[in-house]
C-alpha positions, 0 to 999 in steps of 0.5 A: 499500499502507497503512503499518502501523499502528505507524508510522502511530499512534504519529504520530496519537497523539504528534499528539493529545497534542500538540494536548491539551497546546496546548489546555491550556495556551492555556485556562490562558493565557486564564484566568490573563489574565482572558479565561475565562467568569464561571461558570468562573474559574481553579480549582485544588484548592489554591484551593478547598482554602485554605477562604478568602476567596478561595476561597468567592469561586471557589465562588460564581462556579461555583455561583451563589450567593455563599458564607458559610462554607466547610471541607474535609471529605475522607473516609476510606480508597478511594473509588469505584475509587481513580483519579486522572484528576480533583482531587476535593474534599469540602467543607461550605458555608453559603449566604449567603442561607441564613446571612442568613435565619437572622440574621433568624429570630433578630434577631427571635425572642424567645429567639434562642439557640432559632433554629437556625443554618443548615445546611451543604450537602455539596458534591463538586467534580470539577476537572481532574488537576494532573498535565500528563501525564494531563489531556493524556491525558483531554482528548485523547479527550473524557473531561472535556467528556463528563461535563461534556455530560452534566450539561448536556444529557443528565441532565435527562431521567435519572429523578432517582434515578440521580444525584446532585444537581447544583450547578454543571457547566460546560466551556471546552474542556479546562477543566471543573469539576462541583459535586455534592451529597456523596452521604454526606452527610445528611438522606438519605447514601448507600452508597458502595462500593469496589472492593475489595469485592463484592456478592452477589447479591440486592444486585447486583439493585437494581443491574440493575433501575437500569440497566433504567430508564435504558437504557429511558429512552434505548432506540434513541435514545441521545441525544448521546452518543459514538457511531460518528460521534464515538467516541474512536480506538481506539489499538492503540499505547496498548493495546501501551503499557499492557500492557507497563506493566501487565507492569511493574508487576503482574506476577502479575495478567495471566496468559499466557492473558490477556494472549494474549486481549487482543494478539488483541482488539487485533488484531482490535478491528475485528470486536469493536466491528463487533459491539458495533455491532449491535442497537438501542443505548442509552445507557450509563453505561459505567463502572458498576462498583461503585465508580460506584454509590451506594444510599440505603435505602429506610426502614423502610416496606419500600420498595426501596432506591434505586440510582444512578450517579456519574462519567459521563465514558464515558458512551455510545451501546452495548449495554445489555450494556457495563454489566451486564457490566461491573457484575457482572464488577467488583462480585462475586466470581467465584464468586458469578457462577459460580452466579447470573450467568444468572439475574442477567442474566435479572432485567436483561432482565425488568425491561428488557422491562417497562420498555420495553413500559410506554413509550408506544406510538408513533405512527403511522408510527413503529417498532414499540413496542421490545423488549428482546433475547431471551435469547440474543442477549442472552448473546451479548452478555454474554459479548463484553463480557467483553473491554470488562471485560479492556480497561478493567482493562488500561488503567486499571492500566497508564496511569501512575498512574492506579489507584494502590491495589495492592488495587484492581488485584489485585481488578480483575484476579482478577474480570475474568480469572475473567470471560473464563475462564468465559464463554470470552470466547475463543471469543466472540472467535472467533466474532464475528472469523468473523463480521465476516470472512464479511460482509466477503467476502460485501460483497466477492463482491458 
């Protein structure tokens, strides 16, 4: 007889966290002793943020370009989802080669004052959290390594308009650093959002078109993203712990019916996971709420806006409705979705179908040409993915001080709980359980 999960899982979880902690301490000791790759020196937010000679040397080692000057340029207000899983810096730098070129131009010019100074490059830097417990919690499932691996091996195959410009990405076990272009900076500043904002239906459509482009590029071949073979374990012990924390910290955030739904989902995650594995999978962003999207204007010529995504820590192999549902549930007022939800899903499906139809025809002997899910298939998957939105809310709101802003918690709660009610997520869950159990019984009889 197998031991109950509430005895086994805490032991396994403790072991995973201890291994992650040991890996972090070992890696930091190696780095401090100088046993680190040249492109990943010992880093901290403070060391880079001082913007002194050592900071310039560290950033130069990361990017492979010598830095002449640098300064800090932090943004105002809430950024993205206000989560605290990484250390972040916003920097303005002048590269040494560009500074030298400007100096030579001034020396050769009849009027040196007419030569413009070298332009600053706007950078956004991500490093591991400096809170040890949070770093261990995000290291053991591989979140940090997942994003660094994405930029190193998957991003080159993605349409460039969907991503911020990459300056550097490197990872050594529990240590990583990612340097991106600051999306809010010139010459083409992007519009960024946070999770207290909401988009009208018309502004959600370009984001859905961008998702269709991403999903079509990896349809039924989701690359080296998380799959069933290497997906992090689903620990019910964690889920019950964060649920308790949400109730303690945000007493009104989760109504009784939503809490009961979450408990049932955790209890029968096996059935939901099996349903999520059905049908063609693709590469999904996995966390594409409004706070992880950027929009660039189409300009004065009437071109449509360009939409992209950042924060790729949970990029994975999933059904496309993972991204569609999460985007809509976390980015719009429930009343807007009440009126436009089915139409918006249809907009996505039409764009996906067009992108798949435009793809090169399969070679002889290969699979037949891919097709988008039917409206009925997509809607069923969309309803079931309301549970993922609820899971994301409970997990991020209950995990210590991962999400610090109470406005963000309130916004996520209203939208996720509203989606579960509006879409009858309980009915979708019970249908998935019944289907899974029926298949299990049929298999046992065979």
